[in-house]
Backbone as a ProteinNet text record, in pm:
[ID]
protein_1_A
[PRIMARY]
MQSFLERPLEGEWPYLWLDATYLKVRQDGRIVSIAAIIATGVNQDGRREILGLGLGLSEAATFWIEFLRSLVRRGLKGVKLVISDAHEGLKAAISQVLSATWQRCRVHFLRSLLCHVPKGQQTVVSAAVRQVFVQPDRKAAGGVWRHVADQLRARFPKVAALLDAAEHDVLAYMDYPEAHRTKLHSTNPIERLNKEVKRRTDVVGIFPNESSVRRLVGAILLEQNDDWQLQHRYLTLETMAGIAAADEPPITALPSTKVA
[TERTIARY]
8647.6	8683.9	8653.9	8535.6	8499.2	8592.9	8629.6	8723.9	8858.3	8900.4	9025.7	9018.6	8909.3	8897	8881	8835.6	8811.8	8909.4	9016.1	9108.7	9182.7	9223.4	9304.2	9438.7	9486.2	9616.2	9718	9811.3	9907.2	10040	10112.2	10242.8	10230.7	10342.7	10346.3	10359.5	10306.3	10302	10359.6	10492.3	10555	10508.1	10479.1	10441.8	10301	10222.5	10083.9	10057.4	10003	9964.1	9811.9	9756.5	9612.8	9583	9483.6	9442.9	9298.1	9234	9093.1	9074.5	8981.3	8937	8784.2	8727.8	8584.5	8508.2	8392.7	8310.8	8166.3	8093.8	7954.5	7862.9	7766.1	7674.7	7532.7	7435.3	7295	7252	7186.7	7142.7	7013.4	6906.5	6776.2	6733.3	6752.5	6709.4	6802.1	6916.5	7013.4	7145.3	7229.9	7365.8	7460.1	7531.2	7622.2	7763.5	7857.7	7999	8040.8	8096	8143.9	8295.2	8357	8501.6	8531	8618.8	8668.2	8809.1	8820.9	8949.7	9023.1	9145.5	9227	9347.6	9375	9491.7	9586.8	9712.5	9816.7	9925.2	9998.2	10101.7	10219	10327.7	10446.3	10470.4	10483.2	10503.6	10650.7	10679.3	10817	10911.3	10856.1	10939.3	10961.7	10909.3	10927.5	10829.4	10725.7	10624.6	10512.5	10465.7	10357	10225.8	10121.3	9988.8	9882.2	9768.5	9650.1	9578	9553.6	9501.6	9352.5	9295.9	9153.8	9092.3	8959.5	8880.5	8766.4	8751.4	8641.2	8561.4	8429.4	8342.6	8262.8	8256.9	8182.1	8149.2	8057.8	8011.4	8100.9	8193.6	8279.6	8412.5	8505.8	8635.1	8651.2	8540.6	8544.3	8619.6	8657.2	8736.3	8666.2	8532.5	8460.6	8471.1	8471.2	8482.6	8620.7	8724.8	8861.4	8883.6	8831.7	8850.1	8789.7	8669.2	8604	8678.6	8728.5	8803	8931.3	9005.4	9129.4	9100.4	8993.1	8955.9	8921.5	8859.8	8826.6	8954.2	9059.5	9187.5	9250.4	9239.8	9296	9222.4	9091.4	9014.3	9055.7	9102	9146.5	9291.6	9357.6	9492.3	9602.3	9570.4	9674.4	9746.3	9878.4	9957.6	10099.5	10173.6	10312.8	10331	10227.6	10239.3	10323.1	10426.6	10515.4	10493	10466.7	10452.6	10333.4	10245.4	10130.4	10150.8	10147.3	10170.3	10037.7	10003.7	9878.1	9883.6	9781.7	9761.2	9696.2	9681.1	9625.9	9474.3	9415.3	9270.5	9219	9108	9049.2	9012	9055.4	9021.4	9115	9197.3	9281.6	9392.6	9456.6	9569.3	9525.3	9410.1	9358.9	9326.5	9272.3	9237.6	9362.4	9468.9	9593.7	9647.7	9647.8	9698	9611.3	9480.6	9387.9	9386.5	9388.3	9371.1	9504	9603.1	9726.8	9845.4	9839.2	9952.7	10079.6	10063.8	10174.8	10210	10326.7	10369.3	10301.3	10265.9	10203.1	10303.7	10313.7	10394.3	10300.3	10307.2	10225.9	10292.3	10217.1	10271.6	10341	10470.4	10544.2	10512.8	10470.7	10432.9	10310	10208.4	10086.9	10113.8	10199.5	10229.8	10296.6	10396	10465.9	10370.8	10282.4	10184.5	10093.5	10048.7	9963.6	10039.8	10166.8	10250.7	10265.3	10287.2	10311.9	10186.9	10070	9948.3	9951.7	10038.8	10049.6	10166.9	10224.5	10339.7	10301.7	10334.8	10307.9	10372.5	10307.4	10354.1	10499.2	10538.8	10674.5	10781.5	10741.6	10837.6	10831.4	10739.8	10719.8	10842	10911	11029	11137.6	11158.5	11262.2	11227.1	11102.9	11060.8	11064.4	11019.2	11021.9	11164.5	11257.7	11397.8	11455.7	11417.8	11468.4	11418.8	11289.2	11233.2	11290.5	11312.4	11364.6	11506.4	11576.9	11710.3	11702.1	11587.5	11567.9	11575.4	11517.5	11498.6	11625.4	11730.3	11856.4	11955	11912.2	11999.4	12016.9	12131.3	12160.3	12082	12032.3	11963.1	11858.1	11781.3	11669.4	11718.7	11826	11876.8	11916.9	11991.2	12034	11913.9	11817.8	11699.4	11619.2	11607.8	11534.4	11601.2	11734.6	11805.8	11783.5	11790	11768	11622.7	11529.7	11386.3	11361.5	11414.4	11392.3	11464.1	11581.2	11653.6	11573.4	11515.6	11433.7	11311.9	11247.9	11131.1	11168.1	11282.9	11326.4	11357.1	11414.3	11444.7	11317.9	11211	11086.6	10990.6	11021.3	10925.5	10884.7	10981.2	10949.9	10863.3	10895.7	10825.3	10698.9	10704.6	10590.2	10556.1	10497.5	10470.1	10378.9	10281.4	10192	10269.4	10361.5	10443.9	10530.2	10592	10676.5	10596.4	10473.5	10388.8	10352.6	10325	10294.6	10416.1	10533.5	10656.1	10678.5	10656.5	10673.9	10583.7	10459.7	10361.7	10381.9	10441.9	10443	10576	10676.4	10810.9	10810.6	10756.7	10766.5	10682.9	10569.5	10483.7	10542.4	10603.7	10657.1	10791.8	10867.2	11000	11003	10887.6	10883.9	10956.4	10948.7	11007.7	11159	11222	11368.4	11420.5	11331.2	11371.4	11381.3	11357.7	11358.1	11475	11505.2	11624.3	11630.5	11750.1	11769	11719.5	11737.1	11695.3	11543.7	11468.4	11322	11264	11342.4	11285.5	11220.3	11274.4	11214.5	11072.2	11037.8	10904.1	10813.6	10870.1	10793.1	10748.5	10808.7	10784.6	10654.2	10585.9	10464.9	10366.2	10248	10144.6	10152.5	10260.8	10272.1	10249.8	10303.6	10281.9	10134.1	10054.2	9913	9833.1	9882	9810.7	9814.5	9921.2	9925	9815.7	9792.5	9683.9	9548.8	9533.2	9407.4	9378.1	9481.9	9462.7	9407.1	9455.2	9404.1	9258.3	9226.3	9087.5	8998.6	9042.2	8962.9	8947.5	9053.2	9046.3	8938.2	8927.9	8829.9	8689.1	8680.2	8547.7	8487.5	8571	8518.1	8432.3	8458.5	8378.3	8233.7	8215.6	8080.8	8013.2	8089.8	8032.4	7963.6	7834.9	7757.2	7716.3	7753.8	7722.5	7580.4	7510.3	7372.4	7363.4	7468.7	7468.3	7610.8	7629.1	7762.3	7811.6	7719.5	7760.6	7829.3	7779.6	7842	7980.8	7998.9	8132.5	8227.7	8182.5	8269.5	8307.2	8212	8241.7	8347.7	8331.7	8426.5	8561	8561.2	8688.1	8758.8	8682.2	8742.9	8809.8	8746.9	8805.7	8934.1	8934.7	9056.3	9169	9136.4	9238.1	9292	9204.2	9248	9342.8	9308.6	9393.8	9530.4	9531.6	9657.9	9742.2	9675.5	9748	9815.1	9745.9	9805.5	9929.4	9922.7	10038.6	10156.7	10129	10236.8	10307.8	10232.8	10294.1	10391	10379.2	10469.6	10595.1	10597.4	10710.2	10810.9	10926	11026.9	10974.2	11038.8	11000.7	11002.9	10907.6	10899.6	11015.4	11049.6	11165.5	11245.1	11376	11457.8	11447.5	11464.4	11456.9	11563.8	11682.1	11792.6	11759.5	11702.5	11671.4	11551.4	11459	11347.1	11395.1	11496.2	11553.3	11614.4	11662.3	11720.9	11619.6	11491.7	11387.6	11368.1	11359.5	11339.5	11457.2	11577.4	11696.4	11698.1	11648.1	11647.5	11552	11448.7	11351	11396.4	11495.3	11540.2	11625.8	11605.2	11687.5	11831.9	11928.1	12068.4	12102	12190.6	12232.8	12341.5	12316.1	12415.7	12503.7	12628.4	12723.6	12689.3	12698.4	12673.6	12794.7	12774.1	12888.8	12972.8	13102.6	13191.9	13189.3	13202.3	13204.9	13333.9	13386.1	13510.8	13482.4	13552.2	13537.3	13639.9	13591.1	13683.2	13771.8
16472.1	16390.7	16465.3	16527	16600.6	16718.5	16784.4	16896.5	16848.9	16731.2	16674	16646.3	16585.3	16549.3	16671.5	16783.2	16903	17015.7	16985.8	17090.7	17151.5	17277.6	17338	17265.9	17248.8	17185.4	17295.5	17311.9	17422	17373.4	17464.6	17431.3	17350.6	17291.6	17211.7	17064	16979.8	16835	16767.7	16753.2	16699.4	16559.5	16474.9	16336.3	16307.8	16242.4	16209.7	16063.2	15987.6	15847.8	15839.7	15762.9	15743.5	15594.5	15548.3	15408.7	15395.4	15288.5	15266.3	15131.8	15127.9	15002.1	14998.9	14880.9	14868	14815.4	14878.2	14844.5	14824.3	14740.5	14712.4	14808	14866.5	14964.8	14937.2	14955	14944.9	15075.9	15063.1	15183.3	15151.3	15219.8	15201.2	15055	14988.2	14850.1	14748	14794.8	14703.9	14712.7	14613.7	14617.1	14644.7	14756	14795.6	14807.3	14803.3	14819.4	14961.5	15033	15168.6	15173.7	15264.9	15284.6	15391.2	15358.9	15456.9	15496.3	15617	15665.9	15737	15694.8	15757.7	15823.2	15946.4	16019.6	16047.6	16013.6	16050.1	16126.5	16209.8	16289.6	16315.8	16358	16401	16547.3	16630.5	16773.4	16806.9	16934.6	16976.8	16955.6	16929.1	16899.7	16750.1	16668.4	16523.7	16456	16529.2	16472.1	16409.2	16293.6	16223.8	16249.2	16277.5	16299	16237.1	16207.2	16166.1	16292.8	16306.6	16431.9	16430.6	16313.5	16316.2	16179.5	16178.5	16056.8	16088.7	16006.3	16024.4	15895.5	15907.3	15790.9	15803.1	15694.9	15697.8	15559.4	15554	15426.1	15371.3	15449.7	15402.1	15473.5	15428.6	15495.4	15557.1	15606.7	15673.1	15804.8	15860.2	15982.9	16096.1	16107.7	16217.7	16209.6	16088.4	16070	16114.1	16069.4	16105.8	16256.6	16314.2	16457.9	16537.1	16503.2	16576	16557.6	16437	16413.7	16496.5	16496.3	16574.1	16723.7	16767.2	16909.2	16947.7	16856.5	16886.7	16906.3	16829.7	16847.3	16981.3	17017.9	17145.9	17261.7	17250.9	17357.8	17377.5	17271.2	17281.1	17327.6	17347.5	17403.2	17313.7	17194	17105.5	17171.8	17177.4	17235.8	17178.6	17206	17162.7	17014	16943.2	16798.7	16772.3	16692.2	16657.8	16515.2	16422.7	16282	16222.3	16155.3	16086.2	15936.8	15860.9	15716.5	15644.9	15555.6	15482.6	15358.3	15275.8	15166.1	15224.8	15141	15188.4	15188.7	15271.2	15283.3	15353.6	15308.2	15368.3	15514	15601.3	15742.1	15823.2	15758.9	15833.9	15909.7	15844.9	15909.7	16040.2	16038.2	16159.2	16265.8	16224	16318.6	16385.5	16307.9	16363.5	16469.8	16439.9	16535.1	16660.5	16642.5	16754.8	16845	16785.7	16864.7	16908.4	16820	16847.1	16880	16845.3	16862.3	16798.9	16681.1	16611	16485.5	16430.3	16304.3	16188.6	16085.4	15967.2	15854.8	15795.7	15676.4	15558.4	15465.9	15344.6	15247.9	15194.9	15102.7	14986.7	14973.2	14870.2	14730.2	14718.7	14588.2	14535.6	14619.8	14578.5	14553.4	14636.6	14617.4	14482.4	14448.8	14321.5	14204.2	14217	14111.4	14091.5	14203.1	14194.5	14138.6	14177.9	14130.9	13979	13924.3	13780.6	13697.9	13761.1	13688.1	13640.7	13700.9	13665.2	13571.3	13518.3	13428	13293.2	13181.7	13050	13038.5	12968.1	12960.5	12914	12819.6	12767.1	12865.9	12974.4	13074.2	13204.9	13213.4	13340.6	13384	13289.4	13324.2	13385	13328.6	13377.6	13517.1	13535.6	13665.7	13771.2	13736.1	13829.6	13873.1	13777.3	13809.2	13902.4	13881.2	13966.1	14109.5	14125.6	14259.7	14328.6	14254.2	14313.8	14368	14322.8	14378.9	14527.7	14569.4	14711.1	14794.9	14743.4	14823.6	14839	14767.4	14782.1	14873.1	14932.2	15022	15154.3	15221.1	15340.7	15465.6	15472.6	15593.9	15561.6	15662.1	15643.6	15601.5	15658.9	15625.4	15479.2	15432.6	15292.1	15199	15236.6	15153.5	15142	15252.9	15250.3	15159.9	15162.7	15076.4	14929.5	14892.1	14751.9	14713.4	14804.5	14778.3	14740.5	14821.4	14795.3	14668.7	14639.8	14517.1	14393.8	14399.3	14287.6	14269	14379.7	14370.8	14303.4	14339.4	14279.7	14131	14094.5	13953.9	13868.6	13925.9	13852.3	13859.7	13944.5	13975	13852.7	13769.5	13654.2	13551.4	13526.3	13421.2	13471.7	13595.9	13651.6	13790.1	13795	13925.6	14016.2	13958.5	14038.2	14105.2	14031.3	14086.7	14200.8	14179.8	14283.5	14409.3	14391.8	14507	14584.6	14512.2	14578.5	14655.1	14596.5	14664.9	14790.6	14780.9	14897.4	15012.4	14980	15084.1	15145.1	15069.5	15112	15168.6	15172.4	15210.6	15342	15447.1	15579.7	15588.6	15519.3	15524.6	15445.9	15330.7	15246.5	15299.3	15367.4	15415.5	15564.2	15626.8	15770.6	15804.9	15717.5	15745.3	15761.4	15710.1	15715.6	15853.5	15946.5	16084.9	16165.3	16098.6	16165.9	16115.8	16183.3	16147.1	15999.1	15942.1	15799.7	15760.1	15849.7	15819.5	15804.3	15854.8	15849.6	15730.3	15669.9	15577	15454	15402.9	15281.7	15307.2	15434.7	15467.1	15524.7	15546.3	15608.5	15511.1	15393	15306.2	15227.6	15227.4	15146.5	15210	15149.4	15194.7	15120.1	15046.4	14969.1	15052.9	15176	15254.4	15279	15309.8	15336.5	15206.8	15098.8	14971.2	14916.4	14943.9	14902.9	14974.5	15099.8	15174.9	15116.1	15080.5	15021.1	14888.3	14811.2	14683.8	14706.4	14811.5	14843	14887.9	14966.4	15008.3	14886.1	14793.6	14673.8	14587.2	14577.7	14497	14549.8	14680.3	14741.1	14742.7	14760.8	14767.8	14629.6	14526.8	14391.2	14348.1	14407.7	14377.3	14420.3	14531.4	14582.3	14499.5	14465.1	14387.9	14477.2	14502.8	14587.1	14714.7	14830	14957.7	15001.7	15065.1	15108.2	15222.1	15306.4	15418.8	15473.3	15568.5	15625.1	15706.5	15769.3	15850.3	15765.2	15644.7	15556.1	15512.4	15496.2	15463.8	15578.4	15699.9	15816.8	15833	15807.5	15823.4	15723.4	15596.2	15495.1	15508.4	15516.2	15525.3	15655.6	15764	15891.6	15884.7	15816.6	15801.9	15719.5	15615.3	15533.5	15617.4	15698.5	15781.4	15888	15947.2	16047.3	15983.8	15865.8	15794	15763.3	15717.9	15685.5	15810.8	15919.2	16043.5	16094.5	16082.8	16123.7	16039.4	15910.4	15823.3	15866	15902.4	15944	16069.3	16158.8	16283.3	16260.6	16145.6	16112.7	16040.1	16003.6	15929.9	16024.9	15970.2	16048.8	16088.4	16186.5	16226.7	16105.8	16101.4	15991.2	15998.2	16120.4	16146.2	16259.1	16249.5	16345.4	16485.4	16583.2	16722.8	16755.4	16694.6	16721.7	16674.9	16555	16504.6	16577.9	16623.9	16701.8	16836.3	16892.7	17018.3	17000.1	16879.5	16850.6	16860.6	16830	16842	16988.1	17073.9	17216.4	17274.8	17230.6	17281.5	17241.7	17122.1	17074.5	17154.5	17215.7	17293.7	17436.7	17481.7	17619.9	17635.3	17743.4	17764.2	17788.4	17745.6	17767.2	17915.2	17949.9	18089.4	18117.9	18215.3	18252.1	18362.9	18357.2	18457	18594.5	18695.2	18830.9	18881.6	18959.7	19012.4	19101.8	19089.5	19171.4	19315.2	19403.6	19546.9	19606	19693.2	19759.7	19887.5	19901.5	20024.1	20125.1	20242.8	20344.5	20394.2
20075.6	19960.3	19830.4	19823.9	19702.9	19681.1	19790.5	19779.2	19726.1	19768.5	19720.3	19570.6	19524.2	19383.1	19292.6	19349	19268.1	19300.3	19376	19418.3	19298.7	19308.5	19202.3	19191.5	19069.7	19045.2	19017	19108.4	19098.3	19041.6	18977.2	18921.3	18792.5	18752.3	18629.9	18662.5	18572.3	18591	18466.7	18460.1	18337.9	18300.2	18400.4	18372.3	18423.9	18338.9	18373.7	18339.7	18435.4	18413.3	18413	18318.8	18310.6	18298.2	18372.1	18360.1	18404.5	18358.3	18389.9	18457.9	18550.3	18608.9	18596.8	18593.7	18565	18686.1	18711	18826.9	18782.9	18856.7	18825.8	18902.7	18830.4	18889.7	18840.4	18929.8	18889.5	18823.9	18709.2	18637.3	18563	18598.1	18533.3	18533.3	18646.3	18659.1	18596.3	18541.2	18480.2	18555.9	18536.5	18590.9	18475.6	18483.4	18375.8	18430.8	18339.1	18374.8	18339.9	18436.6	18409.4	18428.6	18355	18365.3	18469.9	18562.1	18659.2	18615.8	18562.4	18512.8	18625	18651.1	18755.5	18689.4	18728.5	18678	18793.1	18774.4	18870.5	18795.7	18866.9	18802.6	18894.5	18833.6	18907.5	18873.6	18977.2	18952.3	18934.4	18915.9	18886.4	19004.1	19123.4	19239.8	19259.3	19167.4	19177.5	19270.5	19315.4	19404.1	19323.3	19366.5	19298.8	19371.2	19294.9	19352	19263.4	19323	19247.4	19204.4	19073.9	19021	18994.1	18966.4	18934.7	18917.5	18918.8	18900.3	18805.8	18702	18608.1	18595.6	18585.5	18572	18443.4	18367.8	18242.4	18192.9	18095.2	18043	17932.2	17884.4	17776.3	17783	17697.4	17686.7	17548.5	17492.9	17363	17375.5	17261.2	17260.3	17333.6	17319.5	17384.8	17536.3	17590.6	17735.4	17782.9	17710.2	17746.9	17733.4	17626.3	17603.8	17718.7	17759.9	17868.7	18000.1	18025	18149	18151.6	18040.5	18035.1	18044.1	17981.3	17991.1	18133.7	18207.8	18347.6	18429.5	18396.9	18466	18428.9	18301.1	18255.6	18321.3	18333.1	18397.5	18542.1	18605.8	18745.2	18756.4	18641.1	18645.1	18592.2	18541.9	18490.1	18372.8	18380.5	18272	18276.1	18171.1	18164.9	18140.9	18091.9	18070.4	17946	17962.2	17851.3	17802	17895.3	17859.8	17934.4	17858.9	17917	17897.9	18008	18003.8	18023.5	17930.8	17942.2	17854.6	17868.1	17774.9	17648.9	17547.5	17420.5	17423.6	17509.8	17515.9	17390.1	17340.8	17222	17249.3	17162.8	17174.4	17261.2	17342.4	17435.4	17364.1	17267.3	17199	17133.1	17068.3	17004.6	17108.3	17222.1	17327.5	17385.2	17402.4	17455.2	17362	17232.4	17134.5	17128.5	17136.8	17122.8	17245.2	17363.8	17486.8	17547.9	17548.3	17621.1	17531.3	17405	17312.8	17370.8	17429.1	17493.7	17415.3	17443.7	17383.4	17455.5	17379.9	17438.3	17451.2	17570.4	17594.6	17608.9	17514.4	17523.7	17619.9	17713.1	17812.3	17741.9	17764.3	17691.9	17744.7	17869.7	17925.3	17853.9	17838.6	17769.4	17621.2	17562.3	17420.2	17396.5	17477.9	17460.2	17481.5	17578.3	17603.9	17482.8	17422.8	17304.5	17185.1	17174.6	17063.9	17066.4	17184.5	17197.4	17170.2	17167.7	17132.1	16987.4	16905.7	16764.8	16738.5	16845.9	16835.2	16895.7	16828.4	16888.1	17025.2	17115.8	17254.3	17264.4	17180.3	17187.6	17145.9	17076.5	17029	17106.9	17201.9	17272.1	17352.7	17414	17493.9	17407.7	17288.4	17197.5	17147.4	17104.5	17052.3	17163	17282	17394	17426	17427.7	17456.6	17350.6	17225	17117.1	17132.6	17161.8	17177.4	17300.3	17406.4	17529.5	17513.4	17412.4	17386.5	17354.3	17301.9	17271.4	17398	17505.2	17625.4	17709.9	17676.7	17751.4	17678.5	17568.5	17493.8	17569.1	17549.1	17628.5	17589.6	17466.8	17424.5	17318.3	17282.9	17189.2	17050.9	17004.8	16872	16863.5	16961.8	16962.9	16976.6	17061.5	17081.2	16952	16879.6	16753.4	16650.8	16647.3	16554.8	16584.1	16710.9	16749	16724.3	16753.1	16730.4	16584	16492.9	16349.9	16304.6	16362.5	16330.7	16373.3	16492	16539.9	16450.1	16411.7	16323.5	16191.5	16135.2	16008.9	16025	16139.9	16164.2	16172.9	16226.2	16248	16128.7	16032.9	15926.6	15844.2	15809.1	15724.2	15796.5	15921.9	15995.6	16063.3	16113.9	16186.4	16129.7	16011.2	15948.3	16030.8	16102.9	16185.8	16299.3	16360.1	16467.8	16415.2	16298.6	16239.9	16208.9	16158.8	16128.3	16254.5	16362.9	16490.4	16542.5	16527	16568.9	16485.5	16355.4	16267.9	16311.9	16346.9	16379.2	16517.5	16610	16751	16799.8	16715.4	16763.2	16841.2	16782	16844.9	16972.7	16974.6	17093.7	17210.2	17183.1	17290.5	17341.1	17255.1	17294.4	17328.4	17340.2	17369.6	17499	17598.5	17730.2	17724.5	17619.8	17611.9	17573.3	17543.2	17518.8	17648.9	17761.5	17891.3	17976	18087.4	18166	18200.2	18192.5	18218.1	18356.8	18454.9	18591.6	18604	18506.7	18512.1	18437.1	18349.1	18250.5	18311.1	18421.8	18480	18529.2	18553	18602.3	18493.9	18375.4	18268.2	18160.4	18154.5	18038.9	18046.4	18161.7	18172.6	18269.2	18274.3	18368.5	18501	18524.5	18648.7	18774.6	18783.2	18905.8	18936.7	18834	18859.4	18868.9	18808.7	18818.7	18961.2	19032.9	19173.8	19252.3	19218.7	19281.1	19242	19115.3	19069.4	19138.4	19165.9	19235.5	19376.4	19441.7	19575.2	19566.6	19463	19442	19421.4	19335.9	19308.6	19433.4	19512.9	19634.3	19727.3	19736.7	19827.1	19767.3	19634.8	19572.5	19550.5	19540.9	19522.6	19642	19757.1	19876.4	19855.4	19783.2	19756	19647.6	19545.4	19435.3	19335.5	19353.8	19263.8	19337.1	19283.7	19348	19311.6	19404.9	19376.5	19275.4	19266.5	19172.4	19159	19067.3	19043.4	19162.7	19234.8	19349.5	19455.2	19474.9	19573.8	19528.4	19395.9	19342.6	19371.9	19342.9	19363.4	19510.5	19599.4	19742.4	19788.9	19751.3	19798.5	19729.7	19597.3	19524.3	19559.3	19571.3	19609	19744.9	19840.7	19974.4	19968.6	19886	19869.9	19811.1	19710.4	19645.4	19740.5	19819.9	19918	20018.9	20065.9	20161.8	20101	19974.4	19909.2	19886.6	19847.2	19823	19950.1	20063	20190.5	20222.1	20191.9	20214.8	20128.8	20004	19914.2	19964.8	20028.3	20075	20190.5	20257.2	20367.5	20319.6	20191.7	20136.6	20073.7	20036.6	19966.1	19828.3	19766.9	19631.8	19538.9	19448.9	19353	19254	19213.1	19127.8	19192.8	19190.5	19264.6	19205.5	19293	19251.1	19147.7	19164.1	19071.3	18929.5	18917.2	18783.5	18722.8	18805.9	18753.6	18701.4	18765.9	18718	18579.7	18551.2	18420.7	18308.6	18336.7	18234.1	18196.7	18299.4	18274.1	18197.2	18232.5	18164.7	18017.8	17988.5	17850.5	17763.2	17824.9	17749.7	17723.9	17796.7	17782.5	17657.3	17581.6	17462.5	17501.8	17417.9	17450.9	17457.1	17546.6	17562.1	17459.5	17374.3	17273.5	17327.5	17287.6	17336.7	17279.2	17363.8	17317.9	17241.2	17137.3	17063.4	17151.6	17138.4	17222	17174.7	17269	17235.1	17285	17207.4	17244.1	17319.3	17427	17505.8	17459.8	17423.1	17371.5	17482.9
[MASK]
++++++++++++++++++++++++++++++++++++++++++++++++++++++++++++++++++++++++++++++++++++++++++++++++++++++++++++++++++++++++++++++++++++++++++++++++++++++++++++++++++++++++++++++++++++++++++++++++++++++++++++++++++++++++++++++++++++++++++++++++++++++++++++++++++++

């Protein structure tokens, strides 16, 4: 299990998902809540793997920075898009360590947005915002996003302000291949994994120390990773090749030469 969690990461990993789940641990005679950070990624062949596990007492920027650096030390490279919830300090860590684009989970964002809307109006506001996500491209989605914000500004100024601030973070996934977008817009793929972790750890309740957390959660992650390797590619090889092609500079025609 330890070898799995510390294995070298080979090749490039264009997409990275990060999420945290919280577990109770005894520490110095007290019961504290620690964050278990799980990282999953998709490599250039479209295969999904669990890349790492980090344990810490907070989700401050220093914790995230050290966790991401540990992944880089093991070989993580080529990250283009990081998908996560809006954890404090994470966005800065992504920019500092990976120089990658951040995709804010749109499911969590919409849920937070609706907290500022009266219950009787939530269905209408949700339907209006969801019109953004059915647009064919980033430009069209941005236009509808700003139109919705303007429509809501008079009645729900807080909602409009949140929309103004979050446009680029919530719609970042639309700059990537259409075939990938349903899996890039939220943390749902990794949250299903977190639910399995919680189901198994809830049996324990309170862990005696961090080492016991790492042993159990690490074993769960190893088991899940083995299952993923028996499944079809998470994203097709053809569409992953499209990402690499988009990064290549255009080929310019060579000047013609006359043969004497």
